C-alpha positions as CSV (number, residue, x, y, z in Angstrom):
1,M,0.0,0.0,0.0
2,K,1.4,3.4,-1.0
3,V,1.1,5.9,1.9
4,I,0.4,9.5,0.8
5,S,0.1,12.9,2.5
6,G,-3.1,14.7,3.4
7,K,-2.3,17.3,0.7
8,R,-2.1,14.7,-2.0
9,F,-5.2,12.9,-0.8
10,C,-7.1,16.3,-1.0
11,R,-6.0,16.7,-4.6
12,I,-7.2,13.2,-5.5
13,L,-10.6,13.9,-3.8
14,V,-11.0,17.1,-5.9
15,S,-10.2,15.2,-9.1
16,K,-13.0,12.7,-8.1
17,D,-15.6,15.6,-7.8
18,W,-15.5,16.0,-4.0
19,E,-15.9,19.6,-3.0
20,L,-14.0,21.3,-0.2
21,K,-16.8,22.7,2.0
22,R,-14.8,24.2,4.9
23,T,-11.5,24.0,6.8
24,H,-11.5,23.6,10.6
25,G,-8.0,24.0,11.8
26,S,-5.8,21.6,9.9
27,H,-8.8,19.4,8.8
28,H,-10.3,19.8,5.4
29,I,-13.9,18.8,5.2
30,F,-15.1,17.4,1.8
31,T,-18.6,16.6,0.5
32,K,-20.0,15.3,-2.7
33,V,-23.4,16.0,-4.3
34,G,-25.6,12.9,-4.0
35,N,-23.5,11.4,-1.3
36,I,-24.4,11.9,2.4
37,A,-20.9,11.1,3.6
38,R,-18.4,13.8,4.7
39,I,-14.7,13.2,4.6
40,S,-12.4,15.0,7.0
41,V,-8.8,14.9,5.9
42,P,-6.0,16.0,8.3
43,V,-3.5,18.1,6.4
44,H,-0.2,18.5,8.4
45,G,2.2,19.7,5.8
46,N,3.7,16.7,3.9
47,C,3.3,14.2,6.7
48,P,1.8,10.9,5.5
49,L,-1.6,9.8,6.6
50,K,-1.7,6.8,8.9
51,I,-2.5,3.6,6.9
52,G,-5.8,2.8,8.7
53,L,-7.1,6.3,8.3
54,Q,-6.1,6.3,4.6
55,L,-7.8,3.0,3.9
56,H,-11.0,4.2,5.7
57,L,-11.0,7.5,3.7
58,M,-10.4,5.6,0.4
59,K,-13.3,3.3,1.1
60,I,-15.7,6.2,1.8
61,A,-14.5,8.1,-1.3
62,G,-14.5,5.1,-3.6
63,I,-10.8,5.4,-4.4
64,E,-8.8,2.4,-5.6
65,E,-5.2,1.8,-4.6
66,S,-4.2,2.1,-8.3
67,E,-5.4,5.7,-8.3
68,L,-2.9,6.9,-5.7
């Protein structure tokens, strides 16, 4: 599994039509039209996301490992 930073994950979400609704501290909150889920991505510079969190966010967003 490739581990990526919060910044990079945000760019992937935007390319998948997720919209940045707001920022609360270092957490970026994304929503998508027609989807009731909200995704909160911690962006701490270029620090990588923890693997469990990354897998959970990928599952919610419908992102495959090959898209990283």
